[in-house]
Structures are given as C-alpha cells and as structure tokens.
Steps between C-alpha positions, in 0.01 A plus 500: 500500500635838405583761761226746385235223519614403849475863617152530351376194689649623828336843462167337410507282809592798718207701359267208572620471860453874556150487357404211730654678799299814423180297482573341837552844658177637353279213611499413874591141595202269486277749319418461130521800275128479418421508873709815549322665208163389640579646844607833351189513283274421798665772710451753220138407439418528871670842520306622196172378652570684827598822322196482272262435786643777719485764229153393384365511855636852556353620175152414635543796741531749213203729439416538127617834361150566363365501857756722675312827464177346628681343794672824595169691484332236719787508748466878523135453593588246768773720646253786535231289664743312729336164453590239769753231394379153408649152497582313183180297516264775613247667274587856406435749224699412185796716406583318178258549205336183372712486184817497708358233733429276198853549367658418837278194549602371157867563571477316831323204335769491231775501764346205685447301183849553357721470808314300767395138547129427459471446879677822599309698240173371641597605853622844392202548274270502803648836607344813352832640385348811338305588816820464703687740269207741508496496879863613494409796276201574723706494823785711359341785305818707516714232334501490119394175331782275388531523121837325445702238687846359432619170642822297524602161634839560668571152630339159472581177684328175404496329840366170373346349188418159364416611150127520571495724811739766624546725804671828425623804697527826312629847580277733303457874453207711388487876446211732435614733220182710511638793699779719368719429803462122458479467878293185546701178475546180695719192522359172628580134544232281348460125525336339199375146464483404131341205324563375147157530341427472131873487425571833674600602852203657676489676840302303759565722800656839569621580851651833612785394727618852578571850369784749484473879480701764319810633683543816290315733265634312197252314283528171318562130570873552571455799733597462869252313720493315831731203539368150540585520869237775526233301321164489673364153452122493456425135425678173550666304222382150416863396555502648853149465637451676831851646514702788350698441182877493560639835385787338313253331265328829425830679446585249228221646287702819451780300340278333240443800276 
C-alpha cells in the first residue's frame, strides 16, 4: 500500500472516531437521541401552553376600545353619586354597555375552549366573569378601564410529567399599559396542572402561589421587584401540601429565563 493511501485511511479512521466521540458527548449515557429530542419537544410545548394560557387569560380583563367612553361616563356618574361598593357576585347597576359585555363573554368563552381542559372550562364557566369585571369598574369609578395588557413568562419549571399530565411552576409578569405612566404591574408564581387533551397540553388548574411587587418606579418585566425571599405565599403547592415552599426551589425560577 502506498504512503498516501495509508495516510488517507488513518485520517478517515480518526475522523470517524471523533464523530462517534462527539455523538457520545451530545447524547447522555443510557438515553436515546429520539428520547432527548422528545423531552425537549415536550418541555417546549408545555412552556408554549403556559405562555398562551397566561396571556389569553389576562386579555379577558381588557375592556373593548369601543366601550371606553361609555364606561368613563358611567364611572363619572357613580363617582358623583357615591354608590356603595359591592362584591363580585352581588347585583349592581351595570357599568359596561351590553355590546361590551357580549364581546367580553365571547372572549372568555374562547379562552376556556382554547386553553383549558373540558373539566376546568366547565368549572370556570360557572363564574360570571363579565359581572366580576363590571363590579371592579363599579367599585373603582376613579380608575380608568384597562384597555391594554402585556404579559411575559420569565421562568418555567416542569416539576413532573409523564407525557399525559404535568405540574408546572411559572414566574410570570403582567403590566397594564393603559395609563401613560405604566404604573400597574405584577409578578407572580403560578402553579399549573396540565393534561394532554386532544393532542395538546391544556390547563386543568391554575393556582396563585404568591406575588412580588415592584421595587422601583421602573416599568417592565425586567424592572426591579421583590426577591423570592420576600414572596408572600397565598396558596399551597400540590408538591408541598400544608407547608411553605422551600425558598431555594422558588429562587431557581429566576435562573430559567
């Protein structure tokens, strides 16, 4: 065998060894490449479902632009007459015109159909969402109606999944962009239970674990806010029933952006 042919074979073998070594590094021991790809795809689809649900839910708070003038006029009337406050389920005089109520009801129904399981949609559908929003406008006649909301998912942690169900923690932000100063915003930790239904991940429960408040006059999802150590926990997690969530687990959400 000639010297050039021998060198070609050696270089070819070396290239093959390097290619195999690279493949071993990229795929964890004992895990097939298809399984790695599947896990990554599942994580992405869960994250997209959570982000879609969270934004869609917040958009159901937005008053249609066509109704703003009528709402402001009605709020002026209420402010002058000093009507007593009401609860979410109490009967009161409507602030929203009927056309706006119909739009909001349709938006809420669309949200439940697109992002929620049939069971969760049925439970949530029993609430008169439009009446609840209207009660807020009624009780706060000096606050302008929300006409635009921005949202962001800042961190998401899939705590467990078997491919058909999943339990997820998410650090989320929502900001009311209605006012010029953009002063109304919030950060919260949500716990979502999801179920694979009809080939898509659907939200089956939505629990507010806790909330953080702004720590400066800055506005936006990356602006300063309370640390996780300052989180006020409102409800228990399914992973820690009857006890506080370890702070170190919540802190990890800030590293998952």
